[in-house]
LUMBANU-21635 format. One record per residue (C-alpha): x, y, z; residue number from 0. Coordinates in nm, 3 decimals, padded with zeros to 5 digits. Last residue first. Layout:
// residues N
px  py  pz  n
X  Y  Z  NUM
...
//
This chain:
// residues 448
px  py  pz  n
-02.816  12.919  -02.995  447
-03.069  13.197  -03.026  446
-03.184  13.469  -02.789  445
-03.198  13.824  -02.925  444
-03.205  14.045  -02.617  443
-03.319  14.395  -02.697  442
-03.137  14.724  -02.737  441
-03.183  15.067  -02.894  440
-03.520  14.991  -03.053  439
-03.543  15.123  -03.409  438
-03.897  15.150  -03.545  437
-04.029  15.113  -03.901  436
-04.356  15.303  -03.940  435
-04.666  15.225  -03.738  434
-05.040  15.183  -03.777  433
-05.306  14.985  -03.595  432
-05.663  14.919  -03.709  431
-05.856  14.667  -03.503  430
-05.671  14.383  -03.335  429
-05.411  14.408  -03.612  428
-05.582  14.521  -03.935  427
-05.266  14.704  -04.050  426
-05.190  15.067  -04.131  425
-04.855  15.167  -04.279  424
-04.614  15.449  -04.194  423
-04.283  15.454  -04.386  422
-04.130  15.775  -04.244  421
-03.900  15.614  -03.988  420
-03.886  15.638  -03.609  419
-03.552  15.594  -03.434  418
-03.412  15.539  -03.088  417
-03.706  15.368  -02.924  416
-03.548  15.262  -02.593  415
-03.815  15.424  -02.374  414
-04.091  15.229  -02.545  413
-03.893  14.904  -02.533  412
-03.810  14.955  -02.166  411
-04.179  15.005  -02.086  410
-04.279  14.695  -02.283  409
-04.023  14.459  -02.133  408
-03.737  14.299  -02.323  407
-03.709  13.987  -02.535  406
-03.657  13.880  -02.894  405
-03.670  13.507  -02.959  404
-03.475  13.313  -03.218  403
-03.564  13.028  -03.451  402
-03.493  13.220  -03.774  401
-03.228  13.451  -03.921  400
-03.140  13.551  -04.277  399
-02.792  13.692  -04.346  398
-02.610  14.023  -04.402  397
-02.855  14.310  -04.436  396
-02.633  14.618  -04.443  395
-02.565  14.901  -04.197  394
-02.232  14.761  -04.086  393
-02.379  14.420  -04.011  392
-02.753  14.348  -03.983  391
-02.910  14.006  -03.933  390
-03.232  13.952  -04.126  389
-03.573  13.833  -04.010  388
-03.734  13.578  -03.784  387
-03.892  13.610  -03.444  386
-04.042  13.424  -03.150  385
-04.177  13.641  -02.873  384
-04.073  13.767  -02.529  383
-04.230  14.077  -02.375  382
-04.313  14.116  -02.007  381
-04.511  14.430  -01.928  380
-04.678  14.278  -01.622  379
-05.033  14.370  -01.724  378
-05.005  14.401  -02.103  377
-04.823  14.064  -02.124  376
-04.655  13.994  -02.459  375
-04.553  13.630  -02.510  374
-04.893  13.460  -02.512  373
-05.078  13.691  -02.750  372
-04.760  13.781  -02.941  371
-04.670  13.419  -03.014  370
-04.487  13.467  -03.342  369
-04.297  13.761  -03.486  368
-04.208  13.845  -03.845  367
-03.970  14.079  -04.025  366
-03.738  14.168  -03.736  365
-03.421  14.342  -03.856  364
-03.145  14.245  -03.612  363
-02.830  14.424  -03.504  362
-02.468  14.510  -03.572  361
-02.330  14.847  -03.680  360
-02.676  15.000  -03.712  359
-02.702  15.353  -03.856  358
-02.756  15.230  -04.213  357
-03.077  15.053  -04.115  356
-03.217  15.372  -03.962  355
-03.122  15.565  -04.275  354
-03.286  15.303  -04.498  353
-03.614  15.356  -04.310  352
-03.622  15.711  -04.442  351
-03.643  15.981  -04.170  350
-03.932  16.229  -04.208  349
-04.100  16.109  -03.888  348
-04.399  15.879  -03.856  347
-04.686  15.886  -03.605  346
-04.755  15.576  -03.396  345
-05.116  15.511  -03.491  344
-05.422  15.360  -03.323  343
-05.701  15.382  -03.580  342
-06.019  15.343  -03.376  341
-05.931  15.159  -03.055  340
-06.162  14.986  -02.811  339
-06.364  15.040  -02.495  338
-06.692  14.854  -02.429  337
-07.033  14.927  -02.574  336
-07.316  14.675  -02.526  335
-07.315  14.354  -02.728  334
-07.510  14.170  -02.999  333
-07.549  14.477  -03.221  332
-07.194  14.418  -03.343  331
-06.824  14.457  -03.258  330
-06.910  14.737  -03.015  329
-06.652  14.998  -02.925  328
-06.688  15.316  -02.725  327
-06.368  15.502  -02.806  326
-06.494  15.856  -02.855  325
-06.238  16.010  -02.620  324
-06.501  16.046  -02.349  323
-06.444  16.350  -02.132  322
-06.289  16.340  -01.784  321
-06.380  16.260  -01.423  320
-06.232  15.911  -01.422  319
-06.564  15.734  -01.356  318
-06.739  15.967  -01.598  317
-06.476  15.881  -01.862  316
-06.510  15.507  -01.797  315
-06.887  15.530  -01.850  314
-06.877  15.751  -02.159  313
-06.612  15.552  -02.346  312
-06.248  15.618  -02.281  311
-05.897  15.566  -02.418  310
-05.632  15.669  -02.165  309
-05.479  16.012  -02.177  308
-05.160  16.213  -02.215  307
-04.889  15.953  -02.153  306
-04.568  16.148  -02.217  305
-04.321  16.026  -02.480  304
-04.342  16.335  -02.698  303
-04.722  16.302  -02.685  302
-04.869  15.961  -02.606  301
-05.247  15.938  -02.641  300
-05.316  16.239  -02.864  299
-05.683  16.192  -02.965  298
-05.793  16.261  -03.322  297
-06.170  16.259  -03.350  296
-06.478  16.037  -03.346  295
-06.805  16.195  -03.238  294
-06.982  16.024  -02.945  293
-07.281  15.821  -03.066  292
-07.267  15.514  -02.840  291
-07.052  15.283  -03.053  290
-06.833  15.565  -03.182  289
-06.915  15.843  -03.424  288
-06.815  15.945  -03.777  287
-06.645  15.608  -03.831  286
-06.281  15.521  -03.898  285
-06.128  15.194  -03.777  284
-06.053  15.078  -04.132  283
-05.838  15.386  -04.173  282
-05.804  15.525  -04.525  281
-06.001  15.846  -04.462  280
-05.851  15.884  -04.111  279
-06.131  16.013  -03.884  278
-06.112  15.777  -03.587  277
-05.762  15.887  -03.493  276
-05.603  15.736  -03.183  275
-05.270  15.909  -03.157  274
-04.918  15.800  -03.066  273
-04.613  16.025  -03.062  272
-04.276  15.872  -02.973  271
-03.979  16.101  -03.040  270
-03.934  16.185  -02.672  269
-03.877  15.819  -02.578  268
-04.159  15.645  -02.395  267
-04.338  15.634  -02.059  266
-04.286  15.992  -01.941  265
-04.561  16.048  -01.685  264
-04.893  16.233  -01.712  263
-05.089  15.910  -01.660  262
-04.847  15.637  -01.543  261
-05.031  15.477  -01.250  260
-05.242  15.229  -01.452  259
-04.987  15.192  -01.734  258
-04.908  14.824  -01.662  257
-05.274  14.751  -01.728  256
-05.527  14.503  -01.591  255
-05.629  14.680  -01.270  254
-05.999  14.695  -01.366  253
-05.987  15.073  -01.403  252
-05.681  15.047  -01.628  251
-05.832  14.779  -01.851  250
-06.151  14.985  -01.896  249
-05.943  15.298  -01.948  248
-05.788  15.122  -02.248  247
-05.416  15.199  -02.264  246
-05.314  14.836  -02.205  245
-05.497  14.726  -02.518  244
-05.317  14.987  -02.724  243
-04.978  14.868  -02.598  242
-05.043  14.523  -02.741  241
-05.142  14.683  -03.073  240
-04.818  14.884  -03.071  239
-04.627  14.554  -03.073  238
-04.830  14.420  -03.366  237
-04.787  14.753  -03.545  236
-04.408  14.734  -03.501  235
-04.411  14.389  -03.661  234
-04.607  14.523  -03.958  233
-04.392  14.835  -03.990  232
-04.053  14.655  -03.975  231
-03.895  14.641  -03.630  230
-03.523  14.720  -03.618  229
-03.344  14.578  -03.315  228
-03.025  14.712  -03.159  227
-02.824  14.435  -02.993  226
-02.807  14.215  -02.683  225
-02.676  13.879  -02.802  224
-02.759  13.509  -02.816  223
-02.579  13.337  -03.101  222
-02.767  13.333  -03.428  221
-03.032  13.089  -03.548  220
-03.055  12.993  -03.917  219
-03.215  13.126  -04.233  218
-03.120  12.969  -04.565  217
-03.418  13.117  -04.745  216
-03.548  13.421  -04.554  215
-03.494  13.667  -04.838  214
-03.700  13.443  -05.067  213
-04.000  13.448  -04.831  212
-03.973  13.824  -04.790  211
-03.955  13.879  -05.167  210
-04.261  13.662  -05.229  209
-04.482  13.825  -04.966  208
-04.392  14.184  -05.055  207
-04.393  14.122  -05.429  206
-04.744  13.975  -05.422  205
-04.873  14.273  -05.221  204
-04.705  14.530  -05.446  203
-04.840  14.370  -05.763  202
-05.192  14.328  -05.627  201
-05.235  14.682  -05.498  200
-05.577  14.685  -05.332  199
-05.738  15.031  -05.336  198
-05.912  14.964  -05.670  197
-06.099  14.677  -05.504  196
-06.290  14.913  -05.275  195
-06.253  15.061  -04.924  194
-05.901  14.931  -04.868  193
-05.674  14.666  -04.723  192
-05.367  14.482  -04.851  191
-05.194  14.174  -04.719  190
-04.859  14.006  -04.694  189
-04.719  13.669  -04.592  188
-04.390  13.485  -04.561  187
-04.250  13.135  -04.587  186
-03.922  12.948  -04.602  185
-03.813  12.612  -04.740  184
-03.461  12.470  -04.771  183
-03.411  12.144  -04.959  182
-03.275  12.303  -05.278  181
-03.413  12.656  -05.271  180
-03.779  12.686  -05.180  179
-04.029  12.965  -05.125  178
-04.368  12.922  -04.961  177
-04.634  13.193  -04.982  176
-04.905  13.330  -04.756  175
-05.165  13.561  -04.907  174
-05.409  13.815  -04.773  173
-05.677  14.037  -04.930  172
-05.900  14.286  -04.753  171
-06.207  14.494  -04.830  170
-06.400  14.750  -04.628  169
-06.716  14.953  -04.691  168
-06.884  15.180  -04.437  167
-07.235  15.325  -04.413  166
-07.337  15.582  -04.154  165
-07.631  15.693  -03.939  164
-07.678  15.921  -03.641  163
-07.965  16.029  -03.419  162
-07.907  16.185  -03.078  161
-08.208  16.331  -02.899  160
-08.138  16.249  -02.536  159
-08.361  15.942  -02.565  158
-08.118  15.771  -02.799  157
-08.057  15.691  -03.164  156
-07.780  15.494  -03.332  155
-07.787  15.373  -03.693  154
-07.516  15.155  -03.845  153
-07.473  15.024  -04.198  152
-07.191  14.780  -04.278  151
-07.048  14.658  -04.606  150
-06.791  14.383  -04.583  149
-06.506  14.229  -04.773  148
-06.288  13.921  -04.778  147
-06.017  13.777  -05.002  146
-05.811  13.483  -04.881  145
-05.496  13.320  -05.018  144
-05.326  13.036  -04.833  143
-05.071  12.782  -04.954  142
-04.928  12.992  -05.234  141
-04.665  12.743  -05.344  140
-04.325  12.711  -05.505  139
-04.194  13.067  -05.509  138
-03.831  13.007  -05.607  137
-03.933  13.044  -05.972  136
-03.964  13.416  -05.894  135
-04.222  13.696  -05.908  134
-04.446  13.508  -06.152  133
-04.564  13.271  -05.879  132
-04.671  13.563  -05.658  131
-04.836  13.736  -05.954  130
-05.034  13.418  -06.025  129
-05.183  13.409  -05.675  128
-05.265  13.779  -05.693  127
-05.441  13.726  -06.027  126
-05.646  13.445  -05.873  125
-05.765  13.677  -05.597  124
-05.867  13.946  -05.845  123
-06.045  13.693  -06.067  122
-06.239  13.568  -05.765  121
-06.341  13.924  -05.680  120
-06.456  13.986  -06.036  119
-06.658  13.662  -06.034  118
-06.827  13.763  -05.707  117
-06.951  14.077  -05.877  116
-06.862  14.430  -05.768  115
-07.169  14.654  -05.717  114
-07.140  14.679  -05.338  113
-06.769  14.755  -05.374  112
-06.843  15.031  -05.628  111
-07.078  15.197  -05.379  110
-06.771  15.307  -05.184  109
-06.820  15.411  -04.822  108
-06.581  15.580  -04.580  107
-06.605  15.949  -04.678  106
-06.651  16.100  -04.332  105
-06.882  16.377  -04.207  104
-06.799  16.478  -03.851  103
-07.030  16.406  -03.556  102
-07.257  16.670  -03.395  101
-07.267  16.637  -03.017  100
-07.538  16.501  -02.786  99
-07.430  16.433  -02.429  98
-07.338  16.073  -02.364  97
-07.583  15.824  -02.213  96
-07.532  15.738  -01.850  95
-07.386  15.478  -01.613  94
-07.139  15.645  -01.376  93
-07.359  15.599  -01.070  92
-07.340  15.222  -01.119  91
-07.645  15.020  -01.015  90
-07.613  14.643  -00.974  89
-07.798  14.441  -01.237  88
-08.117  14.233  -01.212  87
-08.345  14.532  -01.274  86
-08.135  14.624  -01.578  85
-08.173  14.274  -01.721  84
-08.550  14.298  -01.686  83
-08.556  14.628  -01.878  82
-08.332  14.487  -02.152  81
-08.558  14.181  -02.179  80
-08.869  14.399  -02.201  79
-08.709  14.607  -02.477  78
-08.626  14.292  -02.673  77
-08.980  14.162  -02.624  76
-09.118  14.492  -02.756  75
-08.893  14.473  -03.063  74
-08.995  14.111  -03.122  73
-09.367  14.199  -03.107  72
-09.334  14.495  -03.343  71
-09.146  14.302  -03.613  70
-08.770  14.353  -03.641  69
-08.636  14.005  -03.567  68
-08.261  13.981  -03.506  67
-08.299  14.082  -03.145  66
-08.081  14.237  -02.880  65
-08.074  14.293  -02.506  64
-07.900  14.525  -02.262  63
-07.970  14.646  -01.911  62
-07.762  14.892  -01.714  61
-07.846  15.006  -01.361  60
-07.837  15.380  -01.297  59
-08.197  15.384  -01.165  58
-08.299  15.214  -01.489  57
-08.055  15.266  -01.775  56
-08.151  15.101  -02.104  55
-07.957  14.960  -02.398  54
-08.139  14.808  -02.695  53
-07.953  14.620  -02.967  52
-08.116  14.576  -03.306  51
-08.029  14.323  -03.572  50
-07.941  14.242  -03.929  49
-07.670  14.009  -04.056  48
-07.583  13.880  -04.400  47
-07.327  13.620  -04.498  46
-07.159  13.510  -04.819  45
-06.918  13.221  -04.859  44
-06.696  13.121  -05.151  43
-06.461  12.824  -05.132  42
-06.173  12.669  -05.328  41
-06.184  12.921  -05.614  40
-05.930  12.777  -05.855  39
-05.577  12.851  -05.973  38
-05.397  12.634  -05.722  37
-05.591  12.757  -05.420  36
-05.847  13.034  -05.376  35
-06.048  13.135  -05.070  34
-06.330  13.386  -05.099  33
-06.512  13.555  -04.812  32
-06.814  13.781  -04.851  31
-06.983  14.016  -04.611  30
-07.317  14.178  -04.551  29
-07.404  14.403  -04.262  28
-07.704  14.560  -04.094  27
-07.689  14.737  -03.761  26
-07.942  14.914  -03.541  25
-07.833  15.045  -03.200  24
-08.114  15.189  -02.988  23
-08.048  15.384  -02.668  22
-08.264  15.442  -02.362  21
-08.243  15.668  -02.059  20
-08.490  15.710  -01.773  19
-08.699  15.401  -01.851  18
-09.049  15.475  -01.722  17
-09.240  15.218  -01.927  16
-09.380  15.492  -02.151  15
-09.020  15.606  -02.208  14
-08.927  15.260  -02.329  13
-09.213  15.252  -02.577  12
-09.114  15.594  -02.709  11
-08.752  15.485  -02.754  10
-08.844  15.156  -02.921  9
-09.084  15.314  -03.174  8
-08.849  15.604  -03.253  7
-08.559  15.370  -03.325  6
-08.766  15.144  -03.549  5
-08.910  15.442  -03.735  4
-08.565  15.593  -03.795  3
-08.434  15.262  -03.928  2
-08.718  15.233  -04.179  1
-08.987  14.977  -04.123  0
//
């Protein structure tokens, strides 16, 4: 059966059973993962997935079920399970399907990725490995190199008359390298993302990982100090990703966010502007509509330092008395919509990153952090993570640093952002998160 026929069959069957509102989420995906090591393909895996999720509202109680079998009997059993689950669930007056709106048209699929052979992908990964070795004789090993891609098709239909369909292609390549000088060893990583192989810059990615690893040779701890801290785009994106989770209306309404009472308040420096933009052509979080059919758009979340909105799906928006921001998120057909980011981006300025570096008399450029999930608390706001990078003196990088922690609290960090650069990059960090280089006025760098 075609997707439209499956959706129509389930919706009509549900209506005959007296279900007030019903939604069908049909998803098919195929992905490939390739791992190379020492000039050979170490492993190649391919997976396919196909399934239907059915969401029903019965007297404002939510029921959900899914199936991977698309024959008539399995679809009816899935609907019956969703109906039974709704009858076993407490009613919530805010449960409802969204109103029907027309989604935008987005160019997020490349047929070329679907037509690319496994051999071509292996050759690409092997070329990246070789480029890393060619960068410098100090690069001694590429201990991890992974290529992965995916093609996803989604169809959503509901009893209010919404019907939407899209296809999306994504690809990703990551490498981790080891550099050595005498007995000293350091490491660094880099990755590239895109819609098709042509979007992945092998030379730039190899250079980024290799040059970082070489820069960090000879790193040592520094004495504990409170200094300005420069966060490179990837590190900044990891920090912004923590903030994104705390700005979910779901987290706020469950009392799991330090921003719960901050709506409309100044929570960051004036130069901080954060948006959630589900329409970015290059953003891996872009789709024409969210996980329940609400059109994606560009939502100002923090505007000139002021918290403008939380991220909502339909249920959290109804509970808060506002409109959905199009942030219903579902990782697959196996789960009902929750709240998640699209492309969560701290907008850049026109200031070159070199200018921020040059403004620092003494400070720390953070090139990598460790322990974000345990060291950054989105409820209390505590922030303390391991870090390595380069010490800064008189606007110049002076020596490599490792085995230190950087510490502050999230609200202080946001308010202490003293500089935003122009070098915006998007990273697959807990979704799709983007940031340029950021200058934080002061943080504790704890070393020896």
